[in-house]
C-alpha positions in Angstrom: 13.6 10.0 25.1 10.9 10.7 22.7 9.2 8.6 20.2 7.3 10.1 17.3 5.6 7.7 14.9 2.8 8.1 12.4 0.3 5.5 11.6 0.2 6.5 7.9 3.1 5.6 5.6 3.7 5.6 1.9 5.0 2.7 -0.2 7.0 4.5 -2.9 8.4 4.0 -6.3 10.7 6.5 -8.1 7.9 8.7 -9.3 5.0 7.8 -7.1 4.4 6.7 -3.6 1.4 4.6 -2.6 -0.2 4.2 0.8 1.3 1.5 2.9 -2.2 0.5 4.1 -5.5 1.1 2.3 -7.4 1.8 5.4 -11.2 1.6 5.6 -11.8 4.2 8.2 -14.8 5.5 10.0 -15.4 8.4 12.4 -15.7 7.4 16.1 -14.9 9.8 18.8 -16.0 8.3 22.1 -12.6 7.8 23.9 -12.1 5.8 27.0 -12.5 8.5 29.7 -9.9 6.9 32.0 -7.0 6.6 29.6 -7.8 8.9 26.7 -9.4 12.4 26.8 -10.5 13.8 23.5 -9.3 17.3 22.5 -10.1 19.5 19.4 -7.2 20.1 17.0 -8.8 23.3 15.8 -8.9 22.6 12.0 -11.8 24.2 10.3 -12.0 21.5 7.6 -13.4 18.2 8.9 -11.7 14.8 8.5 -8.3 16.1 9.4 -6.0 13.5 11.1 -2.4 13.8 12.1 0.6 12.3 10.3 3.1 12.8 13.1 3.1 14.3 16.6 6.2 15.9 18.2 6.2 16.3 22.0 8.7 19.0 23.1 7.8 18.8 26.8 4.7 18.7 29.0 3.6 22.0 27.6 4.5 22.2 24.0 3.4 19.8 21.3 3.2 20.1 17.5 1.5 17.9 14.9 1.1 18.0 11.1 -2.1 17.1 9.4 -3.4 15.1 6.4 -6.9 14.9 4.8 -8.7 11.7 5.6 -12.0 12.6 3.9 -11.3 9.8 1.5 -10.0 6.9 3.7 -8.8 4.9 0.7 -6.8 7.7 -0.8 -5.6 10.0 2.0 -4.4 13.4 0.9 -0.9 14.1 2.3 -0.6 17.4 0.4 -2.5 19.1 3.2 -0.1 21.7 4.4 -1.4 22.3 7.9 -0.1 21.9 11.4 -1.5 22.4 14.9 0.2 23.3 18.1 -0.5 23.3 21.8 1.4 25.3 24.5 -0.8 24.2 27.4 -0.1 20.5 27.6 -2.4 19.4 24.8 -5.6 20.9 26.3 -6.1 23.5 23.6 -4.7 23.5 20.0 -4.2 26.3 17.5 -3.9 25.3 13.8 -1.7 27.0 11.2 -0.6 26.7 7.6 2.7 25.4 6.3 3.4 27.8 3.5 5.9 26.2 1.1 5.8 29.0 -1.5 5.0 28.9 -5.2 4.1 25.7 -7.1 3.5 23.8 -3.9 -0.1 22.7 -4.5 0.9 19.0 -4.8 3.6 19.1 -2.1 3.1 18.0 1.5 4.8 17.3 4.8 5.8 13.8 5.7 6.9 14.6 9.3 7.3 17.3 11.9 9.8 17.8 14.7 10.0 20.7 17.2 12.2 21.9 20.0 10.2 24.8 21.4 6.9 26.7 20.9 8.6 28.8 18.2 11.0 26.4 16.4 10.0 23.4 14.3 11.0 21.7 11.1 9.0 19.7 8.5 10.2 17.2 5.9 8.5 18.0 2.6 7.6 15.6 -0.2 8.2 16.9 -3.7 5.6 18.0 -6.2 5.5 17.7 -10.0 7.2 21.1 -10.4 9.1 21.6 -7.2 11.6 19.5 -5.2 11.0 18.8 -1.5 13.4 19.0 1.4 13.4 20.5 4.9 11.6 23.7 5.9 12.0 25.5 9.3 10.0 28.0 11.3 11.4 30.1 14.1 8.2 32.2 14.7 5.8 29.6 15.8 4.7 28.5 12.3 3.8 31.9 10.8 6.7 31.6 8.2 8.4 28.5 6.9 11.8 28.8 5.2 13.5 26.1 3.1 16.9 25.0 4.3 18.7 24.8 1.0 21.7 22.8 2.1 19.6 19.7 2.7 19.5 19.4 -1.1 16.9 16.7 -2.0 17.1 18.3 -5.5 17.0 15.2 -7.7 13.6 15.5 -9.4 13.2 11.7 -9.8 14.9 10.1 -6.8 15.0 12.7 -4.0 12.3 12.2 -1.4 12.5 13.4 2.2 11.0 10.7 4.5 11.5 12.4 7.8 13.4 15.1 9.8 14.3 14.8 13.5 16.0 17.2 15.9 17.4 16.2 19.3 17.8 19.9 20.3 17.9 23.3 18.7 21.2 22.4 16.8 21.5 18.7 16.2 19.3 17.0 13.6 19.1 14.4 10.9 17.0 14.2 7.7 16.6 10.9 5.8 15.5 10.3 2.2 15.4 7.6 -0.4 18.4 6.4 -2.4 19.8 9.1 -4.7 22.7 8.5 -7.1 23.1 5.0 -5.6 23.2 5.9 -1.9 20.5 6.8 0.7 20.2 10.6 0.9 20.8 11.4 4.6 21.9 14.7 6.0 23.0 15.8 9.5 23.3 19.3 11.0 24.9 20.8 14.1 23.6 24.4 13.7 19.8 24.0 13.5 19.9 23.3 9.7 21.7 26.4 8.5 24.2 24.0 7.2 23.4 20.4 6.4 26.1 17.9 5.4 25.3 14.8 3.4 26.4 11.5 5.2 29.0 9.8 3.0 27.8 6.7 1.2 30.7 4.8 2.9 28.9 5.4 6.2 25.6 3.9 5.1 25.0 0.3 3.9 24.2 0.2 0.2 20.5 0.1 -0.8 19.2 -3.2 -2.2 19.7 -3.4 -6.0 15.9 -4.2 -6.3 15.2 -0.5 -5.6 15.0 -0.2 -1.8 13.4 2.9 -0.3 12.2 4.2 3.0 8.8 5.1 4.3 7.2 8.4 5.3 7.9 9.0 9.0 8.9 5.4 9.8 11.5 6.1 12.5 12.0 6.0 16.2 14.5 7.5 18.6 16.1 6.7 21.9 18.8 8.9 23.2 21.4 9.4 20.5 20.2 6.2 18.7 17.8 6.4 15.7 16.3 3.7 13.5 14.4 3.9 10.2 12.8 1.1 8.1 12.6 0.2 4.4 10.4 -1.6 2.0 12.9 -4.5 1.8 12.4 -5.3 5.5 15.6 -3.8 6.7 16.1 -1.6 9.8 18.9 1.0 9.6 20.4 2.1 12.9 22.6 4.9 13.9 24.0 5.4 17.5 25.7 8.7 16.8 22.8 10.9 15.7 22.9 9.9 12.1 26.6 10.1 11.3 27.1 6.4 10.6 24.7 3.5 10.0 24.3 -0.2 10.2 21.5 -2.3 8.6 19.7 -5.3 10.0 17.3 -7.7 8.3 14.1 -7.8 10.2 10.9 -9.9 9.9 10.1 -9.2 6.3 6.5 -8.9 5.1 6.4 -9.5 1.4 3.0 -7.9 1.0 3.5 -4.8 3.0 7.2 -4.5 3.5 8.4 -3.4 6.9 5.6 -2.4 9.2 5.5 -0.5 12.5 8.3 -0.8 15.1 9.2 1.0 18.3 12.0 1.0 20.9 11.9 1.5 24.7 15.7 2.1 24.9 18.8 1.5 22.8 18.3 -2.3 22.9 14.6 -3.3 23.6 12.2 -3.0 20.7 9.0 -4.3 19.3 7.8 -4.8 15.7 4.3 -5.3 14.4 3.7 -7.1 11.1 0.4 -5.9 9.7 -0.6 -8.7 7.2 0.1 -11.5 9.7 -0.9 -9.4 12.8 2.0 -10.7 14.7 4.5 -9.1 17.1 8.3 -9.6 17.3 10.7 -8.4 19.9 14.4 -7.5 20.0 16.8 -7.2 22.9 19.9 -6.2 20.9 18.8 -3.0 19.1 17.2 -4.7 16.1 19.9 -7.1 15.1 17.7 -10.2 15.9 13.9 -10.5 16.3 11.9 -13.2 18.0 8.2 -13.9 17.8 5.9 -13.0 20.7 3.1 -15.5 21.4 0.1 -13.2 21.8 -3.5 -13.2 20.7 -4.1 -11.6 17.3 -5.6 -8.2 17.2 -5.6 -5.5 14.6 -3.1 -2.7 15.0 -1.9 0.1 12.7 0.5 1.8 15.1 2.4 0.7 18.1 4.6 2.6 20.5 6.6 2.1 23.7 6.3 4.5 26.6 10.1 5.4 26.7 12.2 3.5 29.2 9.4 1.1 30.3 7.9 -2.2 29.4 4.6 -0.5 28.6 3.3 -0.6 25.0 0.3 1.1 23.5 -1.2 -0.2 20.2 -3.7 1.7 18.1 -6.0 0.8 15.2 -7.0 3.4 12.6 -8.9 0.8 10.5 -11.8 -1.5 11.3 -11.8 -3.0 13.9 -10.9 0.3 15.6 -9.6 0.7 19.1 -6.5 0.8 21.3 -4.8 -1.6 23.7 -2.0 -1.6 26.2 0.6 -4.1 27.5 2.7 -3.8 30.6 5.0 -6.7 29.8 6.5 -5.9 26.4 3.6 -7.2 24.4 3.2 -10.6 26.0 -0.3 -9.9 27.2 -2.7 -7.1 26.2 -5.7 -5.3 27.7 -8.3 -3.5 25.6 -8.6 0.3 26.3 -11.5 1.0 23.9 -13.2 -0.3 20.8 -14.8 1.4 17.8 -12.6 4.4 18.3 -10.2 5.8 15.7 -6.6 6.0 16.9 -3.8 7.0 14.6 -0.3 8.2 15.2 1.0 7.7 18.8 3.5 9.7 20.8 4.5 9.5 24.4 6.8 11.5 26.7 6.4 9.3 29.7 4.0 7.0 31.4 1.5 9.8 32.1 1.8 12.0 29.1 1.2 11.3 25.5 -1.2 11.5 22.5 -3.1 9.5 19.9 -4.2 11.1 16.6 -7.9 11.1 16.0 -10.0 12.7 13.3 -12.0 15.9 13.7 -15.5 16.7 12.7 -15.2 20.5 13.2 -12.8 23.1 14.6 -14.2 22.4 18.1 -14.7 18.6 18.0 -12.1 15.9 17.8 -8.8 15.4 16.2 -6.5 14.1 19.0 -6.8 12.2 22.3 -4.6 13.0 25.3 -3.2 10.1 27.3 -3.8 10.1 31.0 -1.8 7.0 32.0 -2.7 3.3 32.5 -5.1 3.1 35.5 -3.7 -0.1 36.9 -1.6 1.3 39.7 -2.3 0.5 43.3 -0.4 2.2 46.1 2.3 0.3 47.8 1.5 -0.9 51.3 3.6 1.9 52.9 2.0 5.1 51.6 5.3 7.0 52.1 6.9 4.9 49.5 7.7 6.5 46.2 7.5 3.2 44.3 4.3 1.9 42.9 3.8 -1.9 42.3 1.0 -3.3 40.3 -1.0 -5.5 39.9 -0.9 -6.6 43.5 -1.8 -9.4 44.1 -0.1 -10.7 41.0 -0.3 -13.8 38.9 3.4 -13.4 38.0 4.2 -10.2 36.2 4.7 -7.2 38.5 5.2 -3.6 37.2 7.3 -1.1 39.1 7.0 2.6 38.6 8.9 5.5 40.2 8.2 9.2 39.6 10.9 10.6 41.8 14.0 8.4 41.1 15.3 5.7 38.8 15.1 2.0 39.6 18.4 0.1 39.8 17.6 -3.1 41.5 14.7 -5.3 42.7 15.0 -8.1 45.2 12.3 -10.4 46.5 12.5 -12.3 49.8 10.2 -14.9 51.4 8.9 -14.3 54.9 11.8 -16.3 56.3 14.2 -13.8 54.8 15.5 -16.0 52.0 16.2 -14.2 48.7 14.1 -15.8 45.9 14.4 -13.3 43.1 16.8 -10.5 42.1 17.0 -8.3 39.0 19.2 -5.3 38.1 18.2 -2.5 35.8 20.0 0.3 33.9 18.3 3.1 35.9 14.7 3.0 34.7 11.6 4.8 35.9 9.6 1.7 35.1 10.5 -1.9 35.1 8.7 -5.3 35.3 9.5 -8.4 37.3 8.7 -12.0 36.2 7.7 -13.8 39.4 5.7 -16.6 37.7 8.1 -19.3 39.2 7.4 -18.2 42.8 5.0 -20.2 44.9 1.7 -18.7 46.0 2.2 -16.6 49.1 3.3 -13.3 50.6 6.7 -11.8 49.8 8.8 -8.8 50.6 10.0 -6.7 47.7 12.9 -4.3 48.1 13.5 -1.8 45.3 16.8 0.2 45.2 16.9 3.5 43.4 19.9 4.9 41.5 20.5 7.2 44.6 20.7 4.1 46.9 17.4 4.6 48.5 15.6 1.4 49.4 11.8 1.0 49.4 10.2 -2.2 50.9 6.7 -3.4 50.3 4.7 -6.5 50.5 3.5 -8.3 47.4 1.1 -11.3 47.1 1.7 -14.0 44.5 -1.5 -15.9 43.4 
């Protein structure tokens, strides 16, 4: 499962799209050495940040850029990308050549499946319609995929493109001719088929539209958000859609959201600086009681209860939560963090802002440094924090967690929880009395690990 979200979105009308947030940004490049390691994106021009980050695997990562030299009016017509093939340690930039009359065009998102193959969704210019462009030679050449039409000069606007693999993808745009303009492909984009309007809930008559790159994916399920506070969900790779009302922000529309799996999600509302959670795929949302702190992007580490939140506007910084947003720990302050992307609990990235081709632009995630080894060093399960005040995080790097059971020292079962085969899970043991307990964790293969835990 991969989640690719940008911190920078556009509010849009039919002929013009405004920034979702007018961010007052500064440059700060001192990242927390334990969790973030700063890397250079390679762009020669300074003040380049990243609109979206696409992680193919632990070697290959792509990202597309925008110009942040004017923080109030960021320039998304920057047609540049950067790519790493060594796990994000070194990056090589390139140009997204869109052809003639493309000066005022730009890329709203990027998605990749290998070191050679990637797609970008392209916003239209005054003289040229946008759409989907593909490269198969590592970014040297970009070719428009003409069957993803996006050819209405007034209404067509490609918000994002996403590919699950080399063949299956989806591209989403604003309403055109009364229906959201959504296309799917099963052959890498050689042929795109528009999703029938009957398979998509109708847009709001007030003029509903989507956002640049506001989507998230878990397995075959994909969600995107709109300015009317609705979340559209597809469980079949974009072939059919349902729409849910979310927590609507009248000033800023729908803000950032992320999903850990097909059901568990989080939403951040910028203007109120509040968090909401869902356990049913976005159908219903409930507030989370948590201290206020400024965030402009939020992302789950897939399949876990770990969240990372980032701020690309003052006050800058990043935060993490190991319990689905209930409590938060500061990673760093005064540091620019933009778009977030995570492959797992030890591999991910945060967009930064460069000062030169050799300094800054992205931070590599090294994992949350909270883990303490289980009492039996042969165990493959890590439990932390230990001792605990109630919430215990379980991580497994070699198998999937299916069940956790807690016993007191007399052998009485005092807690049990089943999971849908996760590599990370959390346990709420706040109701247990202070003392020492035995925790047994069962993997999907039936292996049982036993360890002691202490409840404060």
